[in-house]
C-alpha positions in Angstrom: -71.4 -25.7 92.5 -70.7 -24.1 89.1 -67.4 -25.2 87.4 -64.9 -22.4 86.7 -65.2 -22.8 83.0 -69.0 -22.5 83.1 -68.7 -19.5 85.4 -66.6 -17.8 82.9 -69.1 -18.5 80.1 -72.0 -17.3 82.3 -70.0 -14.1 83.1 -69.4 -13.5 79.4 -73.1 -14.0 78.7 -74.0 -11.5 81.5 -71.5 -9.0 80.0 -73.1 -9.2 76.6 -76.6 -8.8 78.1 -75.5 -5.8 80.1 -74.1 -4.3 76.9 -77.3 -4.6 74.9 -79.8 -3.8 77.7 -80.8 -0.3 78.9 -79.3 0.5 82.2 -82.5 0.1 84.2 -82.6 -3.6 83.2 -78.9 -4.5 83.7 -79.3 -5.6 87.3 -82.9 -6.8 87.1 -83.3 -8.9 84.0 -83.1 -12.2 85.8 -86.0 -11.2 88.1 -88.3 -9.3 85.6 -91.7 -10.9 85.1 -93.5 -10.9 81.7 -96.6 -9.1 83.1 -98.5 -7.2 80.5 -99.6 -3.6 80.9 -103.0 -2.3 80.1 -103.2 -1.5 76.4 -103.3 2.2 75.5 -106.2 3.4 73.4 -106.0 5.5 70.2 -106.1 9.3 70.3 -107.4 11.3 67.4 -106.5 14.7 65.9 -109.2 17.3 65.0 -109.2 16.0 61.4 -110.1 12.5 62.6 -106.7 11.0 61.9 -104.9 9.0 64.6 -102.5 11.2 66.6 -99.7 8.7 66.7 -97.4 11.1 68.4 -99.8 11.7 71.4 -100.7 8.1 72.4 -97.9 6.9 74.8 -96.8 8.3 78.1 -94.7 5.2 78.8 -94.0 1.8 77.4 -94.1 -1.7 78.9 -90.8 -3.5 79.6 -88.8 -4.8 76.7 -89.2 -8.5 75.8 -85.4 -8.5 75.5 -85.2 -7.7 79.2 -87.8 -10.4 80.1 -91.0 -8.3 79.8 -94.1 -9.5 77.9 -93.7 -9.7 74.1 -95.8 -7.1 72.3 -97.6 -9.9 70.4 -98.6 -13.3 71.8 -98.1 -14.8 68.3 -95.9 -13.6 65.5 -97.3 -10.7 63.5 -96.4 -11.5 59.9 -96.5 -9.6 56.5 -99.3 -10.4 54.0 -98.8 -13.0 51.4 -97.8 -11.4 48.1 -101.1 -12.7 46.5 -103.1 -11.0 49.1 -101.4 -7.7 48.5 -101.9 -8.0 44.7 -105.6 -8.9 45.2 -106.3 -5.9 47.5 -103.8 -3.4 46.2 -105.8 -0.2 46.9 -106.6 -1.1 50.5 -103.0 -2.4 51.0 -101.7 1.0 49.9 -103.9 2.7 52.5 -102.7 0.4 55.3 -99.1 0.8 54.3 -99.4 4.6 54.1 -101.0 4.8 57.5 -98.4 2.6 59.1 -95.7 4.8 57.6 -97.5 8.0 58.8 -97.7 6.5 62.3 -94.1 5.5 62.4 -92.9 8.9 61.2 -95.0 10.7 63.8 -94.2 8.4 66.7 -90.4 8.0 66.0 -89.5 11.0 63.8 -87.8 8.5 61.5 -88.6 8.3 57.7 -90.8 5.4 56.8 -92.1 4.4 53.3 -93.7 1.3 51.7 -91.0 -1.2 50.8 -90.5 -2.2 47.1 -91.2 -5.7 48.4 -94.9 -6.1 49.0 -96.0 -6.9 52.6 -93.3 -4.6 54.2 -92.7 -1.0 55.1 -89.2 0.4 55.4 -87.9 2.5 58.3 -84.6 4.5 58.0 -82.7 4.3 61.3 -79.8 6.5 62.4 -77.1 3.8 62.1 -76.4 0.2 61.2 -76.0 -0.5 64.9 -79.4 0.9 65.7 -81.0 -1.2 62.9 -79.2 -4.3 64.2 -80.4 -3.7 67.8 -84.0 -3.0 66.6 -83.9 -6.2 64.6 -83.1 -8.2 67.7 -85.5 -6.3 70.0 -88.5 -6.3 67.7 -88.0 -10.0 66.9 -88.3 -10.8 70.6 -91.5 -8.7 70.6 -93.0 -11.2 68.1 -93.3 -8.8 65.2 -91.7 -9.8 61.9 -88.7 -7.6 61.0 -85.9 -7.6 58.5 -82.8 -5.5 58.2 -80.7 -4.1 55.4 -77.9 -1.8 56.4 -79.4 1.1 58.4 -83.0 0.2 57.5 -85.5 -2.1 59.1 -88.6 -3.5 57.4 -91.8 -4.2 59.3 -95.0 -6.1 58.2 -98.0 -4.7 56.4 -101.1 -6.4 55.1 -104.5 -5.3 53.7 -106.1 -7.3 56.5 -104.5 -5.1 59.2 -106.9 -3.1 61.3 -106.3 0.4 62.6 -106.7 -0.3 66.3 -105.1 -3.8 66.1 -102.3 -4.7 63.7 -101.6 -1.2 62.4 -101.3 0.0 66.0 -99.1 -3.1 66.8 -96.6 -2.2 64.2 -96.4 1.5 65.1 -96.2 0.7 68.8 -93.4 -1.8 68.5 -91.1 0.5 66.6 -92.1 3.4 68.8 -91.3 1.4 71.9 -88.0 -0.1 70.8 -86.6 3.1 69.2 -87.6 4.9 72.4 -85.4 2.7 74.4 -82.5 2.9 72.0 -82.7 6.7 71.6 -83.9 7.7 75.1 -82.4 5.1 77.5 -79.0 4.2 76.0 -76.2 6.9 75.8 -73.9 7.2 72.8 -71.1 5.3 74.5 -73.4 2.3 75.0 -74.6 2.5 71.4 -70.9 2.4 70.3 -70.3 -0.6 72.6 -73.3 -2.4 71.1 -71.9 -1.7 67.6 -68.6 -3.2 68.7 -70.2 -6.3 70.2 -72.2 -6.9 67.0 -69.0 -6.6 64.9 -67.2 -9.1 67.2 -70.0 -11.6 67.0 -70.3 -11.2 63.2 -66.5 -11.8 62.9 -67.0 -15.2 64.5 -70.3 -16.2 62.9 -72.9 -14.2 60.9 -76.2 -13.5 62.5 -78.7 -16.3 61.8 -82.1 -14.9 60.6 -85.2 -16.8 59.4 -86.1 -17.4 55.8 -89.2 -15.6 54.6 -91.6 -16.8 52.0 -93.9 -14.8 49.7 -96.9 -16.8 50.8 -96.1 -17.2 54.5 -95.9 -20.9 54.2 -93.0 -23.3 54.8 -91.5 -24.5 51.5 -91.9 -28.2 51.0 -88.2 -28.6 50.3 -87.3 -27.1 53.7 -89.3 -29.7 55.6 -86.4 -32.1 56.1 -84.4 -29.2 57.6 -87.0 -28.6 60.3 -87.2 -32.3 61.1 -83.4 -32.7 61.3 -82.9 -29.5 63.4 -85.6 -30.5 65.8 -84.1 -34.0 66.2 -80.6 -32.6 66.7 -81.8 -30.3 69.4 -84.2 -32.8 71.1 -81.7 -35.7 71.2 -79.5 -33.8 73.6 -81.8 -31.4 75.4 -85.0 -33.4 75.6 -87.0 -30.5 74.2 -89.8 -31.4 71.8 -90.8 -29.6 68.6 -94.0 -27.6 68.8 -97.0 -27.8 66.5 -96.3 -24.4 65.0 -95.6 -24.2 61.2 -94.0 -20.8 60.7 -92.1 -20.4 57.4 -88.8 -19.6 59.0 -89.1 -20.6 62.7 -88.8 -23.9 64.5 -90.6 -24.0 67.9 -89.2 -26.1 70.8 -91.2 -26.6 73.9 -89.3 -25.5 77.1 -90.2 -26.6 80.6 -91.1 -23.0 81.7 -91.6 -19.4 80.6 -88.4 -18.6 82.6 -86.4 -21.2 80.7 -87.7 -19.9 77.3 -86.9 -16.3 78.2 -83.4 -17.2 79.5 -82.5 -19.2 76.4 -84.0 -16.6 74.0 -81.8 -13.9 75.4 -78.7 -16.2 75.5 -79.2 -17.0 71.8 -79.7 -13.4 70.7 -76.3 -12.4 72.2 -74.8 -15.4 70.5 -75.9 -14.0 67.1 -78.9 -16.3 66.6 -82.2 -14.5 66.4 -84.8 -16.0 68.8 -88.2 -15.3 70.2 -90.8 -17.0 72.3 -94.6 -17.6 72.5 -95.4 -18.7 76.1 -93.1 -21.6 76.9 -92.2 -22.2 73.2 -88.7 -21.0 72.1 -88.5 -20.2 68.4 -85.2 -20.5 66.6 -84.5 -19.6 63.0 -84.3 -21.9 60.0 -81.9 -19.7 58.2 -81.0 -18.6 54.7 -77.6 -20.4 54.6 -79.1 -23.9 54.7 -77.1 -26.6 56.6 -74.5 -24.2 57.8 -77.2 -22.1 59.6 -78.8 -25.3 60.9 -75.5 -26.5 62.4 -74.9 -23.1 63.9 -78.4 -22.9 65.5 -78.1 -26.4 66.9 -74.8 -25.7 68.4 -76.0 -22.4 70.0 -79.2 -24.0 71.3 -77.4 -26.9 72.9 -75.0 -24.5 74.6 -77.7 -22.2 75.8 -79.7 -25.1 77.2 -76.6 -26.5 79.0 -75.8 -23.1 80.6 -79.5 -22.6 81.5 -79.4 -25.9 83.3 -76.2 -25.0 85.1 -77.7 -21.7 86.0 -80.9 -23.3 87.3 -83.0 -21.3 84.8 -85.0 -24.1 83.3 -87.1 -24.7 86.4 
């Protein structure tokens, strides 16, 4: 039997999830299975360019709702050195990503002033904040500044693989925001984000120019993993992302449940299989303490809910 205090916490969690999820998922997110759809092939215009606005008739379920993440492993931006060494080809890739985004979403997109990223102008800060959370859970690198999001680019990106991945993930998530959530819900999401920020700022991962963990951050990863593991029994994974610590969950269901719980507690999170990834943030020890607190509470509530099995 669930204690009254825990029932109130679970009800509050459910309220937050219903706020951020499109209506079709609000009563089904606990049952949704992460089953991938068949990939859609490219379509081409008469001039041989990809017809990015003609590819999709529908999109698979949001990872936020429990669907399969768009990428099995994190799609990251190119190291700065790779952009510099392959400047001409990088420019071609970035321009094609931006062309695809503009065609597929009707939102302006341009190469960022920061190499390895392209910038997309959203319609509001709330939309950018929601896309940040939704795209993170799709396992595509994303950053936000005001009403803009930045997505990864690399000279190694291929047209029918990574370029398509980036265009698809912004097309998919913006489609759900613009086409599946009415204005009143968008305002409710903006209000929720403001309330969460007033309590504790959103924790996001650090990014590095070379995609590698900084040596000076190594003790933070070890300490955070130990703090989480000591109480939950979860073990750190072998992954070595620059700004993400992986913790092995007992099941996919448990990883999905905790990922969602963290995101509506203002801690970015994502998963690869049964591995839950939490951010090693830009605010140092303050962020690490916040992440540890949030993960311990999410794990406790998941156990109470029976979601770790």
